[in-house]
Structures are given as C-alpha cells and as structure tokens.
C-alpha positions, -999 to 999 in steps of 0.1 A, spaced: 251 -414 -248 279 -402 -272 281 -418 -306 302 -450 -301 330 -461 -324 357 -486 -317 391 -483 -332 420 -508 -328 427 -512 -291 463 -509 -279 471 -537 -255 502 -521 -240 502 -501 -208 515 -471 -228 515 -472 -265 549 -469 -281 532 -448 -308 500 -430 -301 496 -422 -337 491 -452 -361 512 -449 -393 492 -447 -425 500 -474 -451 497 -465 -488 514 -495 -505 508 -498 -542 494 -463 -546 507 -437 -569 528 -412 -550 511 -377 -547 521 -347 -527 501 -346 -495 491 -322 -468 487 -334 -432 451 -333 -419 446 -309 -391 448 -322 -355 442 -302 -324 440 -322 -291 438 -317 -254 451 -346 -233 453 -359 -198 484 -375 -184 486 -397 -153 519 -400 -133 532 -435 -127 559 -422 -103 569 -445 -75 571 -414 -52 538 -411 -33 538 -373 -36 535 -375 -74 519 -409 -81 485 -407 -99 488 -369 -103 473 -356 -136 486 -331 -161 464 -314 -188 481 -303 -220 476 -293 -257 492 -309 -287 491 -313 -324 512 -345 -322 504 -368 -293 533 -392 -300 559 -365 -299 544 -348 -269 543 -379 -246 580 -386 -255 589 -350 -245 571 -352 -212 589 -385 -203 623 -372 -216 622 -342 -193 621 -304 -195 654 -301 -215 638 -322 -243 607 -301 -245 586 -315 -216 567 -292 -192 580 -279 -160 552 -295 -140 559 -330 -155 597 -328 -152 611 -356 -129 575 -365 -118 569 -394 -141 569 -416 -160 537 -404 -175 509 -422 -194 487 -402 -219 454 -418 -209 429 -399 -230 426 -370 -255 398 -348 -267 403 -338 -304 383 -324 -333 386 -287 -323 383 -265 -353 415 -246 -346 443 -242 -321 426 -213 -303 395 -233 -294 417 -262 -282 440 -239 -261 410 -223 -245 396 -257 -236 430 -267 -222 431 -236 -200 396 -241 -187 403 -278 -180 435 -268 -160 417 -239 -142 380 -248 -136 379 -224 -106 390 -195 -128 372 -203 -161 342 -180 -165 325 -209 -183 323 -232 -153 336 -214 -123 301 -208 -109 297 -246 -106 324 -245 -79 337 -280 -89 357 -295 -62 374 -329 -59 353 -353 -38 370 -369 -8 371 -404 -24 374 -392 -60 407 -400 -77 426 -371 -94 418 -385 -128 381 -391 -121 379 -354 -110 396 -343 -142 372 -364 -163 342 -348 -146 356 -314 -154 361 -323 -190 325 -335 -193 312 -302 -179 333 -283 -204 322 -304 -234 286 -295 -225 294 -257 -225 295 -233 -253 314 -230 -276 327 -265 -272 293 -282 -272 289 -270 -308 321 -286 -321 325 -321 -336 347 -334 -308 360 -369 -302 368 -383 -268 394 -410 -272 407 -434 -246 443 -439 -257 447 -465 -230 413 -483 -229 422 -502 -198 421 -469 -179 386 -461 -190 362 -448 -164 324 -443 -168 313 -408 -176 294 -391 -147 257 -400 -152 246 -365 -145 269 -349 -171 275 -371 -201 293 -357 -231 269 -342 -258 251 -368 -280 271 -359 -311 305 -365 -294 323 -395 -309 337 -420 -284 368 -439 -297 395 -462 -284 431 -469 -292 455 -453 -316 450 -421 -336 452 -427 -373 477 -404 -388 460 -391 -419 470 -370 -449 451 -357 -479 466 -363 -514 470 -334 -538 464 -348 -572 473 -329 -604 449 -350 -624 418 -331 -638 397 -363 -633 402 -360 -595 384 -326 -594 350 -312 -602 337 -277 -607 322 -257 -578 289 -255 -597 257 -243 -582 244 -243 -546 218 -271 -542 197 -248 -521 196 -214 -538 206 -226 -573 231 -197 -576 266 -202 -588 292 -207 -560 318 -181 -571 346 -186 -545 360 -218 -532 360 -203 -497 321 -200 -499 317 -237 -506 308 -265 -482 295 -300 -491 275 -327 -475 297 -353 -457 275 -381 -471 265 -373 -507 291 -345 -513 264 -321 -527 277 -285 -529 262 -256 -510 270 -220 -501 281 -222 -464 256 -195 -455 227 -214 -473 234 -247 -456 238 -230 -422 204 -212 -425 187 -244 -437 202 -264 -408 192 -238 -382 155 -243 -392 145 -209 -377 166 -210 -346 177 -174 -339 201 -179 -310 228 -196 -331 249 -186 -361 252 -222 -374 237 -255 -365 253 -282 -344 235 -310 -363 215 -309 -395 200 -330 -423 212 -326 -459 185 -311 -480 196 -333 -509 201 -368 -494 184 -363 -460 214 -378 -442 224 -361 -409 256 -342 -407 276 -326 -379 284 -290 -388 320 -293 -373 327 -321 -398 313 -300 -427 337 -271 -417 366 -295 -412 360 -308 -448 359 -272 -461 392 -264 -444 407 -295 -461 395 -283 -495 411 -249 -490 444 -264 -478 445 -286 -509 439 -255 -530 466 -235 -513 492 -263 -518 481 -270 -554 508 -262 -580 485 -265 -610 468 -230 -611 440 -244 -633 429 -267 -604 432 -242 -576 395 -232 -577 382 -267 -583 369 -292 -557 387 -325 -549 364 -355 -557 351 -378 -529 338 -413 -534 303 -397 -535 311 -371 -562 
C-alpha cells in the first residue's frame, strides 16, 4: 500500500479554498520564494443535466484554488472549453510532486488519452459497464503511476474531497513510495534569510570526501542533511543496478535513514531557487540550514 499520511480533512462538499494559507505570526519577515507545485487533477461535474452529470475532466495546474474557480466561472474567466456550462465542478483529487511542469503535463495528457499514450495504450483500458466515469479515471491514474517515468517520482495522491474517496483497484495499487493524503494542500514558501548564521558551507561530500565545488552539484539527506555530490549519492543508492540512472529509494550512507530520490531533488531545486533569489552575493554559494544541520 502507499505510504499513508492524513492531513486536515475538509468537511465541505467543495472546499472554498483548496490551498490552506500559511500562518507565520510572530516571525521576523523575510523575503520568500514559493515552493514548486505541479499537479494533475480530476474534476467531477455536479450538473443537473443528465448528459453532463458525473462526467470527469482531467487538467494540470500550479494553483488548484485558482483553477477550480476558473472552471466554475466559465471559459471567459479562464476555464476550459470542455468544462464551460457543464458544471458546477468539484475538484475531487489531485496527483502532485512532479519534478517539473513537463513531467506533469505528460501525465495529464496520458490520463486524458489512455488509448493514445504509448505508455499504456497496449493495455486497451476500457470503461467497464457498471464502472462510474470517476472509477474508470482512477484506474487509469493507478496504471500511469506504476509506469516509467512516473513510478520513479516522489508523487502524492491527495483526496481533496475525502468523502469522494474510492478504493484503489486491488490489482494495480499506486507504488509503495507514493504518499496518500487527505484534505487541503498546505501553501508553503521558503524564506530567504540574509543572516550568515542561517547558512553553512557546501563542504565535502560524505561519500568521496572531495570538496563540493558548485552548489548545483550538491544534494543532501532529507533526514540528517548530510551533504553529497548528486552523482555520488545516486551511485550509492543504485547499489549496482545498471538499468537506472538514479535510485527511486535509498538509504543515507551517513544516518541509514531511507530517502525518496524525488524528495532529495526537490530539496536541491529549493536550494538553487534560494540562491538565485539571494541578494547577498556572499551567501549565494552557501546552503540554507535545516533543523538537522
């Protein structure tokens, strides 16, 4: 089964805000950069018209709250042609954690077009006679999450409306490293401190003991924050596997805690975004501290 994690559950039939606001009362104000978010969602129509009721729509977004408002406001307000005048719509679930927009958009297209996608078209997935449109779409999503390249990503399957949850098909569960969450998406940002005490040097790789010269070469353990060359940690995590360029899961050679490679890369991208936005040039090649460093 996927890794199970429960967030705050939204009791309403459609959340007024799908992204929970972040509260930072009493904290010193720092410049921030928004954390990356790439999601592919499924809508269900609540139209009273029989022809449209319970139809599904698959889409991509970086802002679920804005996107559901656009769909329900109509095409003139940014909604899609296929959702215009066919709602109201509920955003029932979303798959997020894609490393970039391209990976998410390819997943969106394959979810929309399973009969054309070279990844799963040979499965000839068809809607069963008594299967609801949403159950069919959920089954397609499970197949896609088990296919490369998406089965190598640190994805999260989130039920935005937990009361709409359906069991995953027993014969095609999401990968074991997939997180399963419920409720609102926490809107998160990363602070860009200008204090030297909030940063540390790149230092040496804990595997090869060589200096990490460039910030873009650095990755760190998501548990103990030990620094490594990205290439060194990838080779260590592969443990001799020759059919992959990087591991899906691995164990930190310093603290022995397990990590998901997608989470390691997401942290690396955050470090680089902080560096890019940093106005103090002396801190640009330094690493933001974590609670473990």
